C-alpha positions in Angstrom: 347.5 26.3 271.1 348.3 25.0 267.6 350.7 27.2 265.7 349.2 29.2 262.9 350.2 28.6 259.4 352.1 31.4 257.7 351.6 31.8 254.1 354.6 33.4 252.7 354.5 35.1 249.1 357.8 34.5 247.3 358.6 37.2 244.7 361.7 38.1 242.8 363.1 40.9 241.0 364.9 40.4 237.5 367.0 42.6 235.4 365.9 42.4 231.8 367.9 43.4 228.6 365.3 43.3 225.9 365.7 43.8 222.3 363.7 47.1 221.3 363.3 47.9 217.6 360.6 50.4 216.4 360.2 48.8 213.0 361.8 46.7 210.3 364.0 49.6 209.0 364.7 51.1 212.5 368.1 50.5 214.3 367.5 48.1 217.4 369.2 47.8 220.7 369.2 46.0 224.0 367.2 48.1 226.6 367.4 47.5 230.2 363.9 46.9 231.9 363.1 45.9 235.6 360.7 42.9 236.3 359.4 43.4 239.8 356.9 41.5 241.9 357.4 38.3 239.7 356.0 35.1 241.1 358.1 31.8 240.5 354.7 30.5 239.3 354.5 32.8 236.4 355.3 31.7 233.0 357.9 33.6 231.0 355.2 35.3 228.9 353.2 36.3 232.0 356.2 37.8 233.3 356.4 40.0 230.3 352.7 40.9 230.6 353.5 42.3 234.1 356.3 44.4 232.6 354.2 45.6 229.8 351.5 46.6 232.3 353.9 48.9 234.2 355.1 50.4 230.9 351.7 51.1 229.8 350.7 52.6 233.0 353.9 54.9 232.8 353.0 56.1 229.4 355.7 54.0 227.6 355.6 51.8 224.5 354.9 48.2 225.5 357.2 45.4 224.4 355.9 43.6 221.4 356.1 39.9 221.4 354.3 37.0 219.7 352.0 34.7 221.6 348.7 32.8 221.0 347.8 29.4 222.8 350.3 29.8 225.6 350.2 25.9 226.0 353.1 24.9 223.8 351.0 24.2 220.7 351.3 27.0 218.5 354.9 27.9 218.4 354.2 31.6 218.2 356.4 32.5 221.5 359.4 32.9 219.5 362.1 34.3 221.9 365.8 33.7 222.4 366.4 33.8 226.2 370.0 34.0 227.3 371.2 33.1 224.0 369.0 29.8 223.7 365.7 29.7 221.6 362.9 29.1 223.8 365.2 29.2 226.8 367.0 26.6 229.1 364.3 24.0 229.4 364.7 21.3 226.9 361.5 20.2 224.9 359.5 23.3 225.9 358.5 26.6 224.3 358.7 30.0 226.0 355.1 30.0 227.3 356.0 26.8 229.2 359.1 28.2 230.7 358.4 29.3 234.3 360.2 31.9 236.5 361.2 29.4 239.0 364.0 28.8 236.6 365.5 32.1 237.5 366.8 33.6 240.8 366.2 36.9 242.4 368.4 39.4 240.9 369.3 37.5 237.8 369.9 39.3 234.4 368.0 37.8 231.5 368.7 38.8 227.9 365.7 38.5 225.7 366.0 38.8 221.8 364.1 37.8 218.7 364.9 35.0 216.2 368.0 36.0 214.2 367.7 35.0 210.8 367.8 36.8 207.3 364.6 35.0 206.5 363.0 36.2 209.5 363.1 40.0 209.5 362.1 41.9 212.6 358.6 43.5 212.5 359.0 45.1 215.9 360.9 44.4 219.2 360.7 40.6 219.7 358.3 40.0 216.8 359.6 38.6 213.4 357.9 37.8 210.2 357.9 33.9 209.8 355.7 34.0 206.7 358.9 32.2 204.9 357.6 29.1 206.4 354.2 29.4 205.0 355.7 29.9 201.5 357.8 26.8 202.0 354.5 24.9 202.9 352.5 26.5 200.0 355.5 25.1 197.6 354.6 21.5 198.4 354.0 20.7 202.1 350.5 19.1 201.3 348.8 16.4 199.7 346.8 17.7 196.7 345.4 14.5 195.0 342.3 12.8 196.1 343.1 10.1 198.8 339.7 9.5 199.9 338.1 10.2 203.4 339.1 8.9 206.8 337.6 5.4 206.3 339.7 4.9 203.1 343.0 6.1 205.0 342.1 3.7 207.8 341.8 0.7 205.3 345.4 1.2 204.2 347.8 -1.0 206.3 350.7 1.0 207.5 353.5 -0.7 209.6 353.4 0.6 213.2 357.0 1.8 213.4 356.3 4.0 210.1 353.2 5.3 211.3 354.7 6.4 214.6 357.8 8.0 212.8 355.5 9.9 210.5 353.5 11.2 213.6 356.7 12.3 215.5 357.6 14.4 212.5 354.1 15.8 212.2 354.6 17.1 215.9 356.6 20.0 214.4 354.8 23.3 215.3 356.9 25.3 212.9 358.1 27.8 215.5 361.5 28.4 214.0 363.7 27.7 216.8 365.7 25.4 214.6 366.5 28.4 212.4 367.4 30.6 215.3 370.0 28.1 216.8 371.7 27.4 213.5 374.7 29.3 212.7 373.7 29.2 209.0 370.0 30.0 209.7 368.9 26.7 208.2 365.3 25.4 208.0 366.2 21.9 207.4 364.8 20.5 210.4 361.4 22.2 209.8 361.4 21.1 206.3 362.6 17.6 206.8 359.7 17.2 209.3 357.1 18.2 207.1 358.7 16.2 204.2 359.2 13.0 206.3 355.7 13.4 207.7 354.1 12.9 204.2 356.6 11.0 202.3 356.5 8.0 204.8 352.8 7.6 204.3 351.2 6.1 201.1 349.0 9.4 200.7 352.0 11.5 200.2 353.8 8.9 197.9 352.5 10.3 194.5 353.8 13.8 195.0 356.9 12.9 197.0 359.6 14.0 194.2 358.0 17.3 193.4 357.3 18.1 197.1 360.9 17.8 198.2 362.5 19.7 195.4 359.8 22.5 195.4 360.2 22.9 199.3 363.8 23.0 199.1 363.9 25.4 196.3 361.5 27.8 198.1 363.8 27.6 201.3 366.9 28.6 199.0 364.8 31.5 197.6 363.9 32.8 201.0 367.4 32.9 202.2 367.7 29.9 204.6 371.2 28.7 204.9 372.5 25.0 204.4 372.5 22.5 207.3 375.5 22.8 209.7 375.1 19.2 210.8 375.9 20.1 214.3 372.6 19.3 215.9 371.7 22.6 217.5 368.4 22.6 216.0 367.4 19.3 217.6 368.7 20.5 220.9 366.4 23.5 221.0 363.3 22.0 219.2 360.4 22.3 221.6 358.9 18.9 220.2 362.3 17.3 220.0 362.1 16.5 216.4 365.3 14.3 215.6 367.9 15.4 213.0 367.6 11.8 211.4 364.7 13.6 209.5 367.3 15.8 207.7 369.0 12.7 206.4 365.8 11.2 205.2 365.0 14.5 203.4 368.5 14.4 201.9 367.9 11.0 200.5 364.3 12.1 199.2 365.9 15.0 197.5 368.6 13.0 195.6 366.1 10.3 194.6 363.9 13.1 193.3 366.7 14.7 191.3 367.5 11.2 190.0 363.8 10.9 188.9 363.7 14.3 187.4 362.0 16.1 190.3 358.5 15.2 189.1 
């Protein structure tokens, strides 16, 4: 008789050290939690969902963390996993990190973004509205540049168009800030500035844009660039730090022109 196929369900148990903080003005600390019956096929956020289900069932406070699309698009899943923003896998967000990356019995430390400009709201949730205010300061095109047919009629060299689109891939997650020892937002800003300054539609406002956005970042409390490349290493969209050099050139040119 043919041998029967045996289906083996692989599960692991993990020891979690999770930052728990009741609110912005409360003291926080790392608290031990157990993650049991974890499938290697789960995403990291699904694993936290399982932990939260057990906590709620036991009448305990669930772990607060951000998530939305869970497809690596929105950038909401802002977690530092074992000291690395978004975890050990390069070019991915936390929601794309799977538990097969960990072994049974592993200890995983989970913390929020650490930056003055990203105050903790609760547990692993931080307030990243500083990024919104930087964009509001100049990360847009406000003049009438026509509709899509008009844009398609403007010839743009392929290499410039591709560089602009690569910069536009930034999802504004803030991993660059969390990785930088100075909590710099330069990679985020430079991606947005490059995206617009490279295209003819953004040419008119390029000087005002870079001065206003950098000024807003300074006001929010972000630090200066350390030029060590940690931001590029943890960026889930692998935005290159060459954008920072471009932003610096744009800024110096704008100052020379009077910032208008």
